[in-house]
Backbone as CSV, one residue per row, in Angstrom:
resi,resn,N_x,N_y,N_z,CA_x,CA_y,CA_z,C_x,C_y,C_z
1,MET,108.292,80.375,128.303,109.198,80.337,127.234,109.908,81.780,127.093
2,LYS,110.749,81.551,126.556,112.141,82.642,126.288,111.728,83.461,125.051
3,PHE,111.568,82.862,123.973,111.148,83.642,122.597,110.005,83.856,122.363
4,ILE,108.609,83.015,122.784,107.588,83.069,122.360,106.826,83.782,123.466
5,PHE,105.648,84.338,123.070,104.811,84.904,124.201,103.296,85.202,123.649
6,GLY,102.434,85.170,124.305,101.255,85.075,123.662,100.153,83.953,123.892
7,PRO,99.355,83.831,122.921,98.908,84.883,122.101,98.099,86.136,122.876
8,VAL,98.548,87.084,122.176,97.998,88.430,122.897,96.806,89.183,121.669
9,LEU,96.018,89.861,122.454,94.871,90.594,121.382,95.660,91.999,120.749
10,SER,95.636,92.110,119.366,96.445,93.358,118.899,95.423,93.998,118.245
11,ARG,95.609,95.304,118.490,94.842,96.093,117.579,94.556,96.065,115.777
12,ARG,96.090,95.469,115.672,96.204,95.719,114.257,96.026,93.713,113.613
13,LEU,96.330,93.213,114.549,96.595,91.819,114.039,95.659,90.602,114.743
14,LYS,94.767,91.084,115.433,93.758,90.542,115.816,94.371,89.678,116.894
15,ARG,94.128,88.189,116.950,94.903,87.477,117.811,96.317,86.999,117.406
16,SER,97.503,87.376,117.953,99.039,87.501,117.416,99.595,86.426,118.412
17,LEU,100.476,85.578,117.993,101.300,84.653,118.930,102.814,85.545,118.269
18,GLY,103.067,85.996,119.675,104.603,86.981,119.299,105.902,85.964,119.285
19,ILE,106.742,86.177,118.745,107.869,86.022,118.535,109.131,87.103,119.067
20,ASP,109.722,86.841,120.071,110.521,88.173,120.233,112.314,87.615,120.552
21,ILE,113.253,88.082,119.496,114.496,87.226,119.342,115.587,88.096,119.522
22,VAL,115.280,89.453,120.185,116.364,90.303,120.764,116.205,90.523,122.175
23,PRO,117.430,90.979,122.839,117.242,91.337,124.242,116.509,92.491,124.327
24,HIS,115.966,93.031,125.577,115.254,93.743,125.998,115.717,95.186,125.522
25,LYS,115.037,95.948,124.860,115.582,97.239,124.157,117.070,97.118,123.777
26,SER,117.216,96.182,122.787,117.825,96.186,121.868,117.649,96.792,120.552
27,CYS,118.066,98.139,120.192,117.307,98.956,119.210,118.466,99.783,118.558
28,CYS,117.841,100.378,117.585,118.805,101.582,116.896,117.956,102.763,116.906
29,TYR,117.036,102.621,117.654,116.305,104.099,117.989,116.013,104.120,119.496
30,ASP,115.840,105.478,119.815,115.371,105.749,121.299,114.377,106.725,121.398
31,CYS,112.959,106.039,121.042,111.965,106.865,120.417,111.313,107.650,121.926
32,ILE,110.788,108.495,121.813,110.583,109.405,122.976,109.193,108.998,123.229
33,TYR,108.491,108.097,122.293,107.254,107.488,122.925,107.369,106.197,123.067
34,CYS,108.321,105.505,123.096,108.488,104.065,123.541,108.030,103.507,125.135
35,GLN,107.203,102.503,124.536,106.485,102.017,125.887,107.294,101.270,126.924
36,LEU,108.435,100.908,126.083,109.256,99.944,126.922,110.410,100.950,127.412
37,GLY,110.323,102.141,127.323,111.226,103.174,128.121,112.501,103.644,127.238
38,ARG,113.451,104.251,127.991,114.584,104.517,127.119,115.582,103.400,126.717
39,THR,116.234,103.312,125.531,117.433,102.678,124.858,118.548,103.006,125.966
40,LYS,119.068,102.336,126.471,120.344,102.541,127.170,121.542,102.530,126.059
41,GLU,121.697,101.452,125.067,122.615,101.614,124.415,122.174,101.374,122.675
42,LYS,122.282,102.302,122.107,121.663,102.063,120.567,122.756,101.222,119.659
43,ILE,122.178,100.184,119.197,122.876,99.594,118.257,122.434,99.595,116.787
44,ILE,123.665,99.378,115.672,123.120,99.163,114.397,123.652,98.086,113.920
45,LYS,124.768,97.165,114.603,125.093,96.010,113.948,124.191,94.818,114.174
46,ARG,124.104,93.899,113.385,123.422,93.006,113.599,124.159,91.853,114.230
47,LYS,123.554,90.997,114.966,124.056,90.095,115.824,123.195,89.044,116.027
48,GLU,123.897,87.771,116.655,123.369,86.635,116.882,123.198,86.823,118.449
49,PHE,122.160,87.178,118.897,121.808,87.234,120.394,121.709,86.155,121.039
50,PHE,121.288,85.131,120.341,120.675,83.504,121.339,121.299,82.996,120.319
51,PRO,121.776,81.614,120.800,122.196,80.694,120.003,120.885,79.793,118.910
52,LEU,121.204,79.756,117.863,119.821,79.463,116.754,119.248,78.300,117.146
53,GLU,120.200,77.269,117.637,119.783,75.775,118.230,118.464,76.162,119.261
54,GLU,118.682,77.035,119.918,117.810,77.285,121.422,116.663,77.791,120.974
55,ILE,116.621,78.827,120.124,115.551,79.131,119.410,114.623,78.515,118.517
56,PHE,115.215,77.536,117.717,114.578,76.589,116.829,114.092,75.602,117.832
57,LEU,114.724,75.283,118.753,113.994,74.209,119.600,112.875,74.469,120.351
58,GLU,112.713,75.776,121.040,111.357,76.470,121.566,110.328,76.332,120.592
59,LEU,110.620,76.826,119.217,109.854,77.237,118.110,109.238,75.666,117.774
60,GLU,110.092,74.760,117.318,109.746,73.464,117.303,108.654,72.787,118.164
61,GLU,108.935,73.175,119.601,107.958,72.387,120.373,106.800,73.236,121.062
62,ASN,106.456,74.447,120.629,105.571,75.398,120.743,104.480,75.853,119.786
63,ILE,105.259,76.042,118.071,104.592,76.774,117.252,103.394,75.976,116.712
64,PRO,103.728,74.535,116.686,102.553,74.090,115.927,101.428,74.105,116.922
65,ILE,101.502,73.899,118.008,100.718,74.063,119.115,99.639,75.254,119.349
66,LEU,100.699,76.454,119.586,100.341,77.584,119.877,99.407,78.465,118.962
67,SER,100.012,78.295,117.705,99.334,79.013,116.385,98.438,78.344,115.901
68,LYS,97.650,77.263,116.610,96.240,77.026,115.955,95.137,77.515,115.709
69,ASN,95.226,78.620,116.810,93.816,79.487,117.085,94.381,80.992,117.010
70,VAL,95.560,81.224,115.956,95.838,82.760,116.250,95.406,82.911,114.667
71,ASP,95.527,84.612,114.578,95.449,84.911,113.154,96.820,85.579,112.637
72,PHE,97.664,85.706,113.439,99.020,85.977,113.108,100.271,85.274,113.915
73,VAL,101.415,85.063,113.348,102.547,84.780,114.278,103.425,86.022,114.036
74,THR,103.817,86.766,114.838,104.318,88.175,114.719,105.465,88.518,115.354
75,PHE,106.575,88.735,114.670,108.025,89.043,115.028,107.981,90.440,115.716
76,SER,108.058,90.748,117.078,108.013,91.859,117.792,108.576,91.761,119.044
77,GLY,108.282,92.584,119.775,108.696,92.477,121.311,109.384,93.360,121.871
78,SER,110.276,92.969,122.829,110.947,94.260,123.177,112.358,94.790,122.543
79,GLY,112.534,94.723,121.525,113.458,95.415,120.579,113.344,95.422,119.262
80,GLU,113.915,95.694,118.101,114.060,95.799,117.022,114.397,94.358,116.273
81,PRO,113.406,93.895,115.842,113.831,92.209,115.366,114.737,92.130,113.997
82,THR,115.019,93.014,113.186,115.959,92.973,112.251,117.225,92.978,112.779
83,LEU,117.682,93.259,114.181,118.814,93.507,114.572,119.301,91.976,114.618
84,ASN,118.717,90.803,114.923,118.901,89.423,114.617,119.206,88.962,113.533
85,ILE,120.749,88.657,113.399,121.239,88.148,112.221,120.938,87.105,111.496
86,ASN,120.095,86.318,112.267,119.354,84.994,111.904,117.983,85.147,111.684
87,LEU,117.593,86.372,111.467,115.929,86.703,111.323,115.456,85.834,110.436
88,GLY,116.542,85.913,108.880,115.902,84.969,107.762,115.834,83.691,108.039
89,LYS,116.654,83.140,108.651,116.571,81.490,108.997,115.174,81.000,110.007
90,ILE,115.219,82.572,110.765,114.080,81.936,111.897,112.620,82.171,110.911
91,ILE,112.480,83.039,110.176,111.306,82.822,109.318,111.264,81.953,108.516
92,LYS,112.239,81.312,108.185,112.313,80.236,107.234,111.550,78.844,107.755
93,LYS,112.194,78.880,109.349,111.980,77.798,110.216,110.295,77.959,110.643
94,VAL,109.713,79.071,110.713,108.337,79.288,111.116,107.830,78.736,110.448
95,LYS,108.200,79.272,108.837,107.018,78.898,107.903,106.946,77.227,108.067
96,THR,108.011,76.406,108.071,107.828,74.846,108.177,106.814,74.492,109.372
97,LEU,106.695,75.173,110.507,106.226,74.727,111.578,104.240,75.335,111.773
98,THR,104.028,76.107,110.728,102.721,76.555,110.902,102.375,77.100,109.452
99,ASP,100.880,77.282,108.905,100.653,77.910,107.703,99.985,79.124,108.074
100,LYS,100.126,79.587,109.434,99.628,80.866,109.542,100.243,81.938,108.882
101,PRO,99.810,83.320,108.570,100.637,84.269,108.107,101.693,84.847,109.184
102,ILE,102.603,85.329,108.679,103.619,85.647,109.481,103.859,87.287,109.066
103,ALA,103.853,87.908,110.443,103.864,89.423,110.346,105.233,90.119,111.144
104,LEU,105.691,90.982,110.441,106.782,91.598,111.367,106.628,93.134,111.643
105,LEU,106.773,93.504,113.098,106.949,94.853,113.303,108.303,95.403,113.238
106,THR,108.256,96.752,112.906,109.723,97.083,112.990,109.760,98.527,112.756
107,ASN,110.820,99.117,113.135,110.965,100.671,113.177,111.288,100.871,111.562
108,GLY,111.713,99.757,110.805,112.428,99.981,109.488,113.475,100.668,109.373
109,ALA,114.384,101.007,110.320,115.335,101.604,110.103,116.521,100.928,109.021
110,LEU,116.880,99.699,109.427,117.793,99.209,108.606,117.510,98.384,107.199
111,LEU,116.074,98.497,106.884,115.732,98.308,105.442,116.711,98.667,104.303
112,PHE,117.344,99.683,104.421,118.289,100.217,103.708,119.460,99.492,103.545
113,LYS,119.660,97.970,104.211,120.530,97.416,104.217,120.257,96.079,103.317
114,GLU,120.855,95.727,102.132,120.510,94.554,101.370,120.147,93.281,102.236
115,ASP,120.942,92.599,102.815,120.718,91.674,103.844,119.596,91.809,104.349
116,VAL,119.301,92.635,105.175,117.787,92.891,106.187,116.860,92.766,104.830
117,ARG,116.503,93.263,103.671,115.734,93.293,102.846,115.378,91.782,102.563
118,ASP,116.660,91.136,102.231,116.478,89.819,101.649,115.954,88.758,102.593
119,ASP,116.124,89.064,104.039,115.542,88.344,105.035,114.136,88.594,105.055
120,LEU,113.417,89.096,104.802,112.203,89.446,105.048,111.215,89.224,103.901
121,LEU,111.675,88.842,102.803,110.989,88.754,101.424,110.023,87.499,101.777
122,GLU,109.923,86.534,102.454,109.064,85.526,102.518,107.889,85.831,103.650
123,ILE,108.048,86.900,104.326,106.576,87.336,105.248,105.772,87.559,104.576
124,ASP,104.364,87.560,105.081,103.462,88.051,104.738,103.073,89.306,104.796
125,LEU,103.234,90.196,105.944,102.910,91.249,106.255,104.152,92.274,107.189
126,ILE,104.549,93.364,106.580,105.318,94.014,107.255,104.913,95.365,107.859
127,ILE,105.027,95.788,108.889,104.581,96.995,109.433,105.672,97.894,109.921
128,PRO,106.263,98.765,109.117,107.662,99.499,109.297,106.897,100.858,110.060
129,SER,107.693,101.455,110.543,107.278,103.102,111.231,107.897,104.061,110.574
130,LEU,107.162,104.988,110.303,107.777,106.199,109.715,107.274,107.560,110.518
131,ASP,107.779,108.007,111.462,107.217,108.638,112.444,107.610,110.292,112.575
132,ALA,108.587,110.683,111.209,109.053,111.991,111.279,108.946,112.163,109.631
133,PRO,108.517,113.672,109.209,108.428,114.342,108.208,109.711,114.688,107.644
134,ASN,110.793,114.837,108.450,111.892,115.469,107.805,113.067,115.237,109.115
135,PRO,114.455,115.690,108.644,115.491,115.025,109.735,115.358,115.742,110.829
136,SER,114.955,116.633,111.108,114.997,117.328,112.398,114.149,116.667,113.191
137,ILE,113.156,116.292,112.743,111.984,115.502,113.997,112.354,114.317,113.936
138,PHE,112.945,113.913,112.768,113.091,112.318,113.162,114.326,111.970,114.226
139,ARG,115.057,113.083,114.050,116.321,113.020,115.375,115.359,113.468,116.769
140,TYR,114.616,114.235,116.506,113.732,114.461,118.033,112.840,113.386,118.378
141,ILE,112.019,112.820,117.484,111.140,111.847,118.047,112.083,110.424,118.379
142,ASN,112.713,109.978,117.085,113.101,108.589,117.273,114.829,108.389,117.701
143,ARG,115.267,109.690,117.768,116.435,109.724,118.481,117.534,108.581,117.981
144,PRO,117.874,108.450,116.570,118.312,107.127,116.044,119.821,107.108,116.298
145,HIS,120.296,105.976,115.639,121.880,105.803,116.127,122.554,106.972,115.091
146,GLU,123.593,107.366,115.315,124.360,108.043,114.738,124.568,107.551,113.241
147,ASP,124.414,106.502,113.063,125.039,106.074,111.827,123.714,106.024,110.411
148,ILE,122.669,106.271,111.163,121.169,106.020,110.404,121.221,107.428,110.125
149,ASP,121.069,107.526,108.705,120.587,108.715,108.068,119.235,108.951,107.326
150,PHE,118.211,109.944,107.755,117.142,110.002,107.525,116.717,109.376,106.010
151,TYR,117.303,110.272,105.239,116.970,109.920,103.607,117.107,108.449,103.350
152,GLU,118.230,107.890,103.716,118.959,106.618,103.539,117.745,105.328,103.943
153,MET,117.081,106.117,105.116,115.919,105.053,105.897,114.557,105.224,105.071
154,VAL,114.591,106.325,104.533,113.263,106.357,103.883,113.380,105.732,102.499
155,ASN,114.854,105.811,101.826,114.884,105.133,100.456,115.055,103.435,100.946
156,GLY,115.486,103.229,102.047,115.135,101.546,102.236,113.657,101.365,102.201
157,LEU,112.827,102.083,102.878,111.430,101.523,103.049,110.996,101.406,101.506
158,ALA,111.490,102.714,100.739,110.491,102.840,99.276,111.256,101.499,98.431
159,ASN,112.581,101.180,98.358,113.141,100.255,97.873,112.614,98.547,98.444
160,PHE,112.406,98.603,99.303,111.712,97.562,99.874,110.367,97.310,99.219
161,LYS,109.767,98.180,99.097,108.496,97.997,99.124,108.355,97.579,97.245
162,LYS,109.240,97.978,96.676,109.197,98.007,95.120,109.371,96.492,95.224
163,ILE,110.096,95.828,95.762,110.453,94.254,95.791,109.369,93.381,96.394
164,PHE,108.920,93.928,97.556,108.159,92.614,98.575,106.683,92.706,97.911
165,LYS,106.708,91.203,98.195,105.438,90.293,97.399,104.176,90.433,98.594
166,GLY,104.291,90.993,99.700,103.588,90.736,100.720,102.944,91.885,100.978
167,LYS,102.007,92.032,101.995,101.312,93.260,102.394,102.473,94.362,103.216
168,PHE,102.338,95.759,102.765,103.199,96.572,103.299,102.513,97.805,104.014
169,TYR,102.430,97.921,105.254,101.480,98.879,105.887,102.576,99.949,106.765
170,LEU,102.186,101.046,106.454,103.144,102.262,106.909,102.595,102.754,108.139
171,GLU,103.313,102.523,109.298,102.816,102.961,110.833,103.513,104.422,110.861
172,ILE,102.355,105.648,111.334,102.962,106.710,111.693,102.435,107.349,112.873
173,PHE,103.376,107.295,114.044,102.862,107.360,115.577,103.171,108.823,115.773
174,LEU,101.586,109.533,115.811,101.472,110.951,115.897,102.131,111.382,117.434
175,VAL,102.539,112.174,117.891,102.934,112.894,118.850,102.766,114.260,119.052
176,TRP,101.674,114.749,119.554,101.073,115.861,119.859,101.754,117.243,119.608
177,GLY,101.652,117.756,118.673,102.505,119.339,118.504,103.964,119.294,118.378
178,ILE,104.262,117.905,117.906,105.710,117.576,117.222,105.790,117.288,115.706
179,ASN,104.690,116.328,115.358,104.618,115.825,114.120,103.478,116.051,113.395
180,THR,102.616,116.844,113.910,100.913,116.916,113.667,100.528,118.048,113.070
181,LEU,101.682,119.097,112.971,101.211,120.460,112.021,100.501,120.117,110.661
182,ASP,100.026,121.264,110.400,99.701,120.942,108.885,100.811,120.962,107.823
183,LYS,101.996,121.505,108.261,103.205,121.339,107.244,103.895,120.221,107.587
184,ASP,103.851,119.374,108.716,104.175,118.327,108.953,103.254,117.143,107.814
185,ILE,102.254,117.393,108.019,101.284,116.264,107.027,101.347,116.604,105.789
186,GLU,101.589,117.507,105.331,101.918,117.813,103.953,103.175,117.292,103.702
187,ASP,104.315,117.613,104.665,105.548,116.677,103.985,105.452,115.252,104.080
188,PHE,104.516,114.626,105.323,104.257,113.258,105.045,103.798,112.626,103.950
189,LYS,102.780,113.634,103.196,102.177,113.070,102.091,103.030,113.122,101.015
190,MET,104.087,113.800,100.965,105.177,113.365,100.034,105.742,112.158,100.199
191,LEU,106.361,111.634,101.253,107.085,110.534,101.781,106.370,109.475,101.298
192,ILE,104.919,109.553,101.867,104.154,108.359,101.222,103.910,108.028,99.994
193,SER,103.318,108.962,99.394,103.519,108.809,97.687,104.825,108.479,97.001
194,TYR,105.859,108.602,97.807,107.228,107.943,97.417,107.606,106.474,97.999
195,ILE,107.127,106.223,99.022,106.926,104.676,99.799,106.055,103.744,98.807
196,ASN,104.760,104.445,98.813,103.658,103.509,98.085,103.337,102.434,98.930
197,PRO,102.764,102.441,100.207,102.652,101.666,100.958,100.989,101.147,100.555
198,ASP,100.873,99.854,100.884,99.493,99.505,100.769,98.494,100.373,101.421
199,LYS,98.713,100.906,102.577,98.295,101.262,103.869,99.040,102.373,104.849
200,VAL,98.111,103.159,105.155,98.948,104.061,105.951,98.009,103.899,107.490
201,GLN,98.724,103.445,108.649,97.901,103.339,109.994,98.472,104.296,110.720
202,LEU,97.589,105.449,111.510,97.868,106.126,112.453,97.732,105.751,113.950
203,ASN,98.759,105.823,114.631,98.773,105.908,115.803,99.338,106.901,116.754
204,THR,98.859,106.718,118.173,99.422,107.462,119.117,99.477,107.054,120.547
205,SER,99.885,107.577,121.329,100.248,106.827,122.922,99.027,106.431,123.468
206,PHE,98.758,105.253,123.868,97.728,105.194,125.214,98.670,104.508,126.101
207,ARG,99.838,104.309,126.193,100.266,103.346,127.041,101.254,104.772,127.916
208,PRO,101.862,103.812,129.012,103.369,105.014,129.498,104.303,105.257,128.251
209,THR,105.102,106.317,128.176,105.757,106.747,127.316,107.258,106.732,127.850
210,ALA,108.344,106.903,126.822,109.694,107.115,127.866,109.758,108.374,128.307
211,GLU,109.385,109.298,127.520,109.391,110.710,128.141,108.096,111.180,128.239
212,GLU,107.545,112.235,129.259,106.476,112.721,129.708,105.889,113.287,128.445
213,TYR,106.588,114.329,127.859,106.182,115.012,126.871,105.969,114.571,125.922
214,ALA,105.909,113.198,125.389,105.539,112.357,124.084,104.052,112.434,124.429
215,LEU,103.225,113.706,124.024,101.784,113.531,124.404,100.846,112.659,123.328
216,ALA,99.737,112.080,123.691,99.171,111.413,122.458,98.225,112.644,121.803
217,CYS,98.476,112.134,120.495,97.728,113.020,119.637,96.070,113.366,119.977
218,PRO,95.307,114.329,120.184,93.581,114.383,120.301,92.786,113.278,119.357
219,LYS,91.685,112.997,119.360,91.070,111.916,118.343,90.577,112.681,117.348
220,GLU,90.043,114.030,117.551,89.712,115.134,116.716,90.904,115.349,115.440
221,ARG,91.831,115.634,115.807,93.278,115.746,115.010,93.798,114.714,114.388
222,MET,93.198,113.434,115.088,93.939,112.255,114.190,93.145,112.118,113.269
223,GLU,91.749,112.606,113.456,90.397,112.019,112.222,90.795,113.287,111.301
224,GLU,91.193,114.571,111.531,91.781,115.374,110.506,92.787,114.799,109.371
225,ILE,93.702,114.367,110.248,94.874,113.513,109.512,94.636,112.572,108.584
226,CYS,93.672,111.937,109.138,93.365,110.903,108.341,93.024,111.148,107.094
227,GLU,91.756,111.928,107.303,91.018,112.261,105.797,91.983,113.158,105.270
228,ILE,93.177,113.704,105.524,94.035,114.233,104.559,95.112,113.607,104.009
229,LEU,95.483,112.265,104.648,96.216,111.364,104.116,95.515,110.579,103.076
230,LYS,94.098,110.047,103.472,93.194,109.326,102.562,93.316,110.115,100.855
231,GLU,93.677,111.394,100.776,93.913,111.715,99.522,94.813,111.067,98.469
232,ILE,95.728,110.240,99.270,97.002,109.828,98.242,97.090,108.216,99.070
233,SER,96.581,107.574,99.900,96.779,106.361,100.308,95.615,105.922,101.421
234,GLN,95.024,104.664,101.182,94.331,103.941,102.161,95.160,103.989,103.828
235,THR,93.971,104.968,104.418,94.426,105.138,105.542,93.371,104.883,106.829
236,GLU,93.960,104.445,107.868,93.053,104.222,108.973,93.848,104.414,110.594
237,ILE,92.791,104.802,111.444,93.434,105.230,112.737,93.311,103.980,113.420
238,ILE,94.232,103.416,114.311,94.594,102.135,114.948,93.592,102.618,116.328
239,ALA,92.258,102.197,116.210,91.517,102.430,117.437,91.926,101.173,118.690
240,PRO,92.099,101.577,119.897,92.002,100.885,120.787,90.842,99.714,120.937
241,ILE,91.071,98.819,121.368,90.297,97.583,121.487,89.096,97.849,122.567
242,ASP,88.048,97.257,121.770,86.927,97.581,122.699,86.735,96.228,123.395
243,TYR,87.074,96.257,124.675,87.078,94.838,125.473,85.744,94.429,125.903
244,SER,84.804,95.367,125.990,83.479,95.161,126.191,82.811,94.333,125.494
245,LYS,83.360,93.868,124.383,82.712,92.959,123.261,83.440,91.700,123.341
246,ILE,84.442,91.455,124.635,85.183,90.252,124.629,84.779,89.248,125.828
247,PRO,83.950,88.428,125.274,83.710,87.475,126.641,84.760,86.839,127.529
248,GLU,84.394,86.874,128.973,85.413,86.427,129.856,85.418,84.799,130.014
249,THR,86.498,84.615,130.329,86.620,82.990,130.329,87.019,82.766,131.619
250,LYS,87.032,81.854,132.657,87.473,81.394,133.709,88.335,80.010,133.532
251,ILE,89.431,80.494,133.784,90.852,79.493,133.940,91.908,79.498,134.473
252,LYS,92.272,78.353,134.891,93.548,78.755,136.110,94.916,79.008,134.829
253,ILE,95.683,79.879,135.692,96.809,80.142,135.057,97.892,80.297,135.973
254,LYS,98.999,80.303,135.667,100.032,80.510,136.737,100.505,82.167,136.747
255,ALA,101.405,82.540,137.892,101.498,83.861,138.148,102.378,84.334,137.091
256,ASP,103.414,83.652,136.858,104.529,84.081,136.225,103.944,84.288,134.782
257,GLU,102.866,83.638,134.162,102.223,83.880,132.794,101.728,85.600,132.575
258,ILE,101.360,85.972,133.894,100.783,87.059,134.006,102.318,88.386,134.107
259,LEU,102.808,87.955,134.811,104.090,88.859,135.087,105.015,89.018,133.702
260,SER,105.107,87.752,132.953,105.499,87.540,131.889,105.027,88.756,130.455
261,LEU,103.769,89.285,130.694,103.023,89.661,130.054,103.346,91.568,130.173
262,ILE,103.147,91.461,131.495,103.740,92.725,132.022,105.310,93.166,131.420
263,LYS,105.925,92.370,131.785,107.452,92.535,131.647,107.820,92.986,130.046
264,ARG,106.604,92.761,128.932,106.786,92.741,127.571,106.429,93.784,127.397
265,ARG,105.358,94.886,128.036,105.012,96.176,128.032,103.999,96.276,129.178
266,PRO,103.654,97.755,129.473,102.542,98.003,130.478,101.280,97.684,130.078
267,CYS,100.514,97.347,131.035,99.083,96.691,130.426,98.255,96.994,131.051
268,THR,97.010,97.117,130.853,95.612,97.438,132.004,94.931,96.404,132.199
269,LEU,94.253,96.417,133.181,93.578,95.162,133.610,92.810,94.221,132.295
270,ASP,92.196,95.071,131.646,91.799,94.547,130.559,92.724,93.818,129.294
271,ASP,93.903,94.670,129.336,94.796,93.872,128.609,95.125,92.500,128.788
272,ILE,95.557,92.239,130.265,95.611,91.023,130.558,94.640,90.200,130.927
273,SER,93.442,90.475,131.055,92.035,89.605,130.898,92.046,88.819,129.788
274,SER,92.228,89.938,128.529,91.987,89.410,127.286,92.865,88.702,126.660
275,ALA,93.950,88.887,126.987,95.272,88.419,126.292,94.999,86.673,126.920
276,LEU,94.993,86.924,128.198,95.112,85.400,128.805,93.795,84.687,128.802
277,SER,92.657,84.940,128.330,91.260,84.590,128.657,91.033,84.402,130.001
278,LEU,91.592,85.292,130.955,91.036,84.994,132.292,89.785,86.226,132.763
279,ASN,89.233,85.789,133.923,88.471,86.790,134.453,89.228,87.731,134.894
280,ARG,88.566,88.616,134.863,89.054,90.377,135.322,89.239,89.749,137.008
281,ASN,88.231,89.483,137.758,88.311,89.429,138.941,89.646,88.485,139.489
282,GLU,89.817,87.510,138.648,90.807,86.648,138.991,92.247,86.908,139.071
283,VAL,92.367,88.143,137.666,93.342,88.703,137.529,93.677,89.973,138.547
284,ILE,92.838,90.427,139.045,92.800,91.431,140.075,93.778,90.701,141.408
285,LYS,93.028,89.610,141.848,93.816,89.273,142.983,95.424,88.981,142.642
286,TYR,95.843,88.494,141.476,97.240,88.502,141.192,97.986,89.612,141.256
287,LEU,97.249,91.077,140.486,97.700,92.266,140.585,98.276,92.746,142.015
288,MET,97.047,92.605,143.047,97.165,92.863,144.142,98.364,92.121,144.843
289,LYS,98.485,90.960,144.644,99.892,90.151,145.287,100.964,90.712,144.538
290,PHE,101.143,91.001,143.505,102.187,91.653,142.882,102.786,92.833,143.130
291,GLU,101.558,93.573,143.258,101.976,95.215,143.710,102.181,95.071,145.770
292,SER,101.557,94.241,146.079,101.827,94.141,147.633,103.583,93.503,147.815
293,ASP,104.171,92.754,146.797,105.198,92.466,147.160,106.376,92.879,146.250
294,GLY,105.968,94.206,145.438,106.448,95.279,145.272,107.065,94.818,143.674
295,LEU,106.626,93.962,143.146,107.050,93.503,141.635,106.365,94.185,140.625
296,ILE,105.375,94.773,140.900,104.824,95.761,139.920,104.392,97.085,140.563
297,LYS,104.114,97.943,139.697,103.556,99.513,140.240,102.533,99.767,139.092
298,ARG,101.758,100.993,139.783,100.546,101.434,138.761,101.371,102.739,138.327
299,VAL,100.647,102.946,136.957,100.791,104.150,136.253,99.600,104.783,135.551
300,ILE,99.151,105.819,135.651,98.024,106.347,135.101,98.527,107.166,133.977
301,VAL,97.932,106.786,132.646,98.062,107.825,131.505,97.019,107.811,130.856
302,ASN,96.380,108.902,130.537,95.244,109.563,129.971,94.215,108.895,130.711
303,ASP,94.107,109.144,131.941,93.037,108.387,132.458,92.751,107.028,132.667
304,ARG,93.774,106.263,132.212,93.910,104.819,132.131,94.643,104.041,133.122
305,LEU,94.653,103.189,133.912,95.428,102.686,134.812,96.344,101.387,133.965
306,PHE,97.279,101.921,134.263,98.447,100.372,133.843,99.189,100.043,134.828
307,TYR,99.288,98.728,134.578,100.590,97.956,135.290,101.881,98.068,134.759
308,GLU,102.830,98.006,135.234,104.294,97.879,134.701,105.346,97.355,135.857
309,ILE,106.133,96.813,135.130,107.195,96.205,136.533,107.976,97.277,137.099
310,SER,108.022,97.107,138.428,108.811,98.044,139.246,110.266,98.223,138.727
């Protein structure tokens, strides 16, 4: 499938069926922590990246079946979903094909645009990002398109929250030593109070990042920050999945389904095993073959072994 992937196991959304409607790394940011690598060309103008009829056809053939045993249908993937100018139409289409709640993972950069806000009013959950407490850190961490202003972006988040009827969770991606100082957290508190999200979710890197200096925030500091932010908003740390609690199931699967998952993002053995309901030993056989053929390579991050496309 070209636009649908998964279902995958999500730290936030449990079992999630993904919809990816923009080309790889089509984004208005070039975040230093991005697990997909660097953005070669930042864009801000919304486009019809793919024919709407092609997207609709794949949705009609697969969503009614694949969404039966999931918790969310989620717009996310390899770029910024709001850059697709047909997003609103696609959301409406998905609504006709399943009764599962729809989520959107977004960097939130384009919520200052009225047409983007209008497109998103029918989703059930939005999780935009706010990774910087001020303009200078915004430019350093997110490396945005030159036409995106920090305060305009923040106002976009706040204005959308005022009119949105669904759930609004704000994700803050913590990069050790860059947006984790006491002054940064105090500034975050003011922005959170202004945006007024239903929940704040703290995240940090546990996969390979675009830049080696985008270091994970230590657990102890994340816990301290979480307690500070709880003073003004419901706040939680997005914990990695405990794979030990997930039973293994032996099923047959095509090699290209594993490769498709790795192309979306770097994965551990357990990521693949759980997402595709495969026995770990079965997955290892495929990984050894892919590595021997030069299709994938190993990367170690925070003492964890990931597989990514060569």
